[in-house]
N, C-alpha and C positions, 0 to 999 in steps of 0.2 A: 950846453948840451944836455941832455933826459943822462943820470944817472941810475945803474939798475944797482946797487951797491950800498945802500941806505939800508945799515940793519935797525934801525928803530925808529919809528914818529909817531903819532899820536894812535896807529894801526900797526896790527902787527901783519907777518906776509898772509895772504890767505889759505896757504898750503901748511904754515904755524914755520916758526925760527929754524934756518939752516940748523943751528947747533942741536933746536933741540931734537929736530926729526935722525939726525945725522946718530947721537944718545941714542935715541928708539929705536935705529936696524943695530947700533953696537948691543942693545940688548937683547933685540926678536930676531938676532942672522941667526944664534946658535938655538934659539929653542924653536925657530919654525922650520930648520933645515933648511935655510933656504941661502943667501946674497941678497938679503934689500938692499934698494939703494932707497935714498933719503926722498931722492925727484920722483921716482917713482910708485914708490910702494909704501910712503907714510905720508897721512893729511893729519894734521893736529884738527881739533874741533874746541868749540869751549868744554861740550862735556859729551861721555859715552848718549847721553838721552839724542842729544844733535847730533851725534854721526847714524844714529841709528835712523831719525827720519829721517837724514840726509842718501842714507843708502838704501833706503825705502824708494824713494822721491825718483830715485836716479836708475834702480834695477823694475821698479814694479808700475804696471799700466795696467790705468781705467779697466779694469772689467777681468783682471789675469786674477789669482791665488794666491795668497800665503799662508804654509804648515807654520802654527807654531804646537808648541807640545805642550799642553796643559798641566796645572796650573801654571799661568805664564806670566812676567812682570807686565804691570798693567796699560804702561807706555806704549808694546810694541801696535796692542789695537787705535789707538787714533791716526800714528800713523801710517797704518793701511789705510783704513776706513778715510786719511787723505787723500790718499789717491786715488781713490775711488774705486777697491779690490776690495775681496774679499776673505775674511780669514778663516782661515780650515783648521778644527781643533783633532790630536793624538791623544787621545789621554793618558799622560804616563802615572801608572796606578801605585798605590800606595801596597805594602808598604816600601818597595825599594826603587816607584819613581823610575823604573828602567824605559830603553826604548826600543820598542819591541815588532819586529818587523811586518805582521798584517797590517798591522791596524798605518805602519805609516805607510804602505805602499797602498793601503785601500783609503787614505790621503791627499797621493798624490796622482791618483789614478780617471780626473776627469779632465785631464791631457789641458787644461787653464796652466798650470800651479805653474809660477815665475821663483819664488824664495821658498825656500829652507829655513825657521831661525830656531839655531838652535845654542842652548843658554848654556855652562857646565863652567865651571860649580853652577849649578838649577837657582835661579831666585824663582817660587822660596822653599823648596825642599832642602837644597844643603845639597844634591845629589852629583855623584860624578861621575861623568861620562867612560864607562871600562873601555876595554880595549874590542871587545864581543861586541857592542855599544856602537862604538866609532867603525869598523866593520861593516855593520847591519846600513849604518848612513853610507857606508861608501859604494858598498850593493846595491843602493836602489838607487843612488844619484845615478850611479854608472849606467840605469837602465832611461833617463831624464839627461841626457843632454845640455840642453839651457836652461835647467834647473841652478839657479844660487845661490848660494848658500851665506848665511849672515850668521857667522859666530861671534855670539856675545859670549867674550870671552873677559868680562870686569871684575867677576869674582878671583880670577885667577888665582892669587894669594889668601884664597880660604879653602885652603885642601886640606883636610883633615888625615886628620895618623890612617897610615893605612894606604890614600888612595893616592893616584898620580892623574897629574894632569897633561889632558893631551887633548890634543889643541887640533879641529880639523885642519884646518891651513897648513900644519909640518905634517901631514897624507901630501905624498908626491901625488896623488893620483883625487884631492880634493883641492891640492892649492890652487890650481885654477883657473877655481867655480869662488872660490870664497873670498868672502872681506871679513875680515876678524876685526873685532873694533875693542878697545882697550879702556881702562882708565886710569887717573893719576889717582881721584880721590880714593879708590878704593881699593890699588893699588898702594897708597901711603895710607891708610884709613885716616881719612882730610877727613 
């Protein structure tokens, strides 16, 4: 008889070990303000980079556009190119590197944008998105019903004094459209 109760073999379960998925739900349920289900809301990958690649592959089609906040983590671009989509940049200007509404709206105006990639704390600037910026993201996303938000939260534990980690996926209006990426290597400084 075929059994589905095998815990370990030479391969891990594709979605991640159930105990790990459950532990992640216990950690992130209060942070996301949602009751997370280990079967429905968590997938474990071998790296944050792999997760980002898989998310872009899953949601973005050839010919569509992905909006990136510049400067950006260099790995985003090959993920977009691999699906034959186009990257559209929104400049985050020094010294604050803040998200501004007008440039974000302009980047989303083509009608071809499928995904917005957010990264906070931001790599490489270290900027942490604040409540005003999260509200800008919420308002702009509300005007684009099919827009998916990829929230790269891998540096969630690197928040400098005086800043607060605000998660797009924890916002009730952004939750249904947001896929959040975390990383054990960053969280535990491995």
